[in-house]
C-alpha positions in Angstrom: 13.1 21.2 -12.7 9.6 22.1 -13.6 7.4 23.1 -10.8 6.2 19.9 -8.8 2.7 18.5 -9.1 0.8 17.3 -5.9 2.1 14.1 -4.4 0.1 11.2 -5.9 -0.5 7.8 -4.2 -1.3 5.1 -6.9 -3.3 2.3 -5.5 -4.7 -0.9 -6.9 -7.7 -2.0 -5.3 -9.7 -5.5 -5.2 -12.6 -5.6 -3.0 -11.6 -3.3 -0.2 -14.7 -1.2 0.3 -14.6 -1.8 4.1 -11.2 0.1 4.4 -10.8 2.1 1.3 -12.6 5.2 2.3 -10.3 5.6 5.4 -7.0 5.2 3.1 -8.5 7.8 0.8 -9.4 10.1 3.3 -5.9 9.8 5.2 -4.1 10.4 2.0 -6.3 13.5 1.0 -5.8 15.0 4.7 -2.2 14.5 4.2 -2.1 16.7 1.1 -1.8 13.8 -1.4 -4.1 13.2 -4.4 -5.3 9.6 -5.1 -5.3 7.6 -8.4 -6.9 4.0 -8.2 -6.5 0.9 -10.5 -9.6 -1.1 -9.8 -8.9 -4.8 -10.6 -12.7 -5.5 -11.2 -13.8 -5.4 -7.6 -17.1 -7.1 -7.1 -18.1 -5.6 -3.5 -18.7 -2.1 -4.5 -15.2 -0.5 -4.3 -15.3 0.8 -8.0 -18.7 2.4 -7.8 -17.7 4.5 -4.6 -14.7 5.9 -6.0 -16.2 9.3 -7.2 -18.1 9.8 -3.8 -14.7 9.4 -2.2 -13.3 12.1 -4.2 -10.3 10.4 -5.9 -8.5 12.3 -8.3 -8.6 9.6 -10.8 -9.3 6.1 -11.4 -9.7 3.3 -13.9 -10.7 -0.3 -14.6 -7.4 -2.4 -14.8 -6.9 -4.5 -16.9 -9.3 -3.5 -19.7 -11.1 -6.9 -19.0 -11.7 -8.9 -16.2 -9.4 -11.8 -15.6 -9.3 -14.7 -13.4 -5.5 -14.3 -12.8 -4.0 -11.4 -11.0 -0.6 -10.4 -12.7 1.3 -8.4 -10.1 4.2 -7.7 -12.6 1.8 -6.0 -15.0 0.0 -4.1 -12.3 3.5 -2.6 -11.2 4.4 -1.9 -14.9 1.0 0.1 -15.0 1.8 2.0 -12.0 5.4 2.9 -13.2 3.9 3.9 -16.7 1.4 6.2 -14.7 4.2 7.6 -12.5 5.9 8.7 -15.6 3.1 10.4 -17.0 2.4 12.4 -13.9 6.0 13.8 -13.5 7.3 15.8 -11.9 5.7 14.8 -8.4 6.4 12.6 -5.5 4.7 9.2 -6.2 3.7 6.4 -3.4 3.3 3.0 -4.6 0.4 2.4 -2.1 -2.0 -0.5 -1.2 -5.5 0.0 -0.3 -5.0 -1.5 3.3 -2.2 0.8 4.3 -1.8 4.2 6.2 1.6 5.9 6.1 3.0 8.6 8.7 6.3 10.6 8.3 9.0 10.2 11.2 8.1 14.0 12.0 4.8 13.9 13.9 4.2 17.7 12.9 4.6 17.1 9.2 1.9 15.6 7.0 3.2 13.4 4.1 3.1 16.3 1.6 5.3 18.4 3.9 7.6 15.6 4.5 8.2 15.0 0.8 9.2 18.8 0.9 11.6 18.3 3.7 13.1 14.9 2.0 13.7 16.9 -1.3 15.0 20.0 0.4 17.7 17.8 2.1 18.7 16.4 -1.2 17.0 13.1 -1.4 14.5 11.7 -3.9 13.3 8.4 -2.2 12.0 7.1 0.9 12.0 3.7 2.8 9.4 2.7 5.2 9.2 0.6 8.3 6.3 -1.9 8.0 4.1 -2.8 10.9 1.5 -5.5 10.1 -1.5 -5.2 12.4 -3.4 -8.0 13.3 -7.2 -8.6 14.3 -7.8 -9.8 17.8 -11.5 -10.0 17.4 -14.4 -9.5 14.8 -15.4 -6.1 15.8 -13.9 -3.8 13.1 -16.3 -1.4 11.6 -14.5 1.8 10.9 -11.1 3.7 11.0 -8.3 1.0 11.2 -5.6 3.1 12.7 -8.0 3.8 15.8 -9.3 0.2 15.8 -6.2 -2.1 15.5 -3.9 -1.5 18.1 -1.7 -4.8 18.1 1.0 -5.7 15.6 3.4 -8.4 14.7 6.8 -7.0 15.5 8.8 -10.1 14.3 7.1 -10.3 11.0 9.6 -10.4 7.9 8.1 -7.0 6.5 9.2 -5.2 9.4 12.9 -6.0 8.6 12.8 -5.7 4.7 13.0 -2.4 3.0 10.1 -0.6 1.4 11.4 2.1 -0.9 7.8 2.9 -2.2 7.8 6.7 -2.4 10.0 8.6 -4.7 10.4 11.8 -6.6 9.6 11.0 -10.3 11.5 13.4 -12.7 10.4 14.1 -16.1 11.4 11.5 -18.7 12.3 8.5 -16.3 10.2 5.3 -15.9 10.9 3.6 -12.8 11.3 0.0 -12.4 8.8 -1.5 -9.8 8.5 -5.0 -11.0 12.1 -6.3 -10.6 11.7 -5.6 -6.8 8.3 -7.2 -6.6 7.1 -3.8 -5.6 9.2 -3.5 -2.5 11.9 -1.4 -3.8 11.5 1.2 -6.7 14.7 1.4 -8.7 15.9 4.3 -11.2 19.1 6.1 -11.9 20.1 8.7 -9.4 18.1 6.8 -6.5 18.9 8.5 -3.2 17.1 7.3 0.0 16.4 9.5 2.9 18.1 8.1 5.9 14.9 8.4 8.0 12.4 5.6 7.6 8.7 6.4 7.5 6.0 4.5 9.2 3.8 2.2 7.2 0.7 0.6 9.1 -0.5 -2.4 7.3 -3.9 -3.8 8.0 -4.3 -7.0 5.9 -6.6 -9.2 7.9 -9.6 -7.3 9.6 -11.7 -10.3 11.0 -12.0 -14.0 10.6 -14.7 -13.7 7.8 -12.8 -10.8 6.0 -9.5 -13.1 6.1 -11.2 -16.2 5.0 -13.0 -14.4 2.1 -9.7 -12.4 1.1 -7.2 -15.3 1.2 -9.1 -18.4 0.1 -11.5 -16.9 -2.5 -9.9 -13.5 -3.6 -6.4 -14.1 -3.4 -4.9 -17.5 -3.4 -7.0 -18.7 -6.5 -5.9 -15.6 -8.6 -2.2 -15.7 -7.9 0.2 -16.9 -10.8 1.7 -20.1 -9.6 5.0 -19.2 -11.1 5.4 -16.2 -9.2 4.8 -18.2 -6.0 7.8 -20.3 -7.0 9.8 -17.3 -7.0 8.7 -16.3 -3.6 6.0 -13.8 -4.7 2.8 -13.8 -2.8 3.9 -15.9 0.1 2.4 -13.9 2.9 -0.6 -16.2 3.3 1.4 -19.4 3.4 0.7 -19.6 6.9 -3.2 -19.8 6.5 -5.3 -23.1 6.1 -8.7 -23.4 5.5 -10.8 -23.7 8.8 -8.0 -22.2 10.9 -8.2 -19.1 13.1 -6.7 -15.9 11.3 -7.2 -14.0 14.5 -4.2 -13.6 16.9 -3.9 -13.3 20.9 -2.8 -9.9 22.0 -0.3 -11.6 24.4 1.6 -12.6 21.0 1.5 -9.2 19.5 3.2 -5.9 20.3 0.8 -3.0 21.5 1.2 0.1 19.3 2.2 3.2 21.0 2.6 6.3 19.1 6.2 6.8 20.1 7.2 3.1 18.4 
């Protein structure tokens, strides 16, 4: 195989300015380059990409749309991944932080270990961290300490990092982005950690769910159990959780 290019995280962004700098900084510190698909953000996310030192970015789709077409986004990510081969690819969201199961190894070093052991894909155990107050201003990994252990995402597979060889275009859309598929897929037995920070305060959650997400989702996809993560929310209801209802994060978790 030709010499590998740097591991690349491909991130779709829509109005994530409060957390995007931390996500990008973490990935760069972990030895990964970052490519951003900005879905026509209105909060300045797109304008700060250059200052964050991302490797590449684009507005996507070519024109603004009132509908968020997730299958098309996933197909665009697969297209980009194929063009970047050979390298490790991470199908990444703007509100995530990932860690290897080996504390001394960065993401880039973890990819090398996985490849050396004969595998070409990585599953993750996903932890959804929840806001318990409205004080978030900075580093999410430091600020958010409580997560919802029994959330369905914790039990589902999240095969979202893979070694993309030349000439192969992976399938992301048939698994709704949760499980990449391609011939010869071989998943490492050790799951990596995926920390997810979807709701960062009451005001953030209200804006995200009721203004920026639900009105833009395709109804036909919801009928197929896509975009169901916010079905619990109702206008005017609290989006904060009590710490007693959550699990406290410990680095040995």
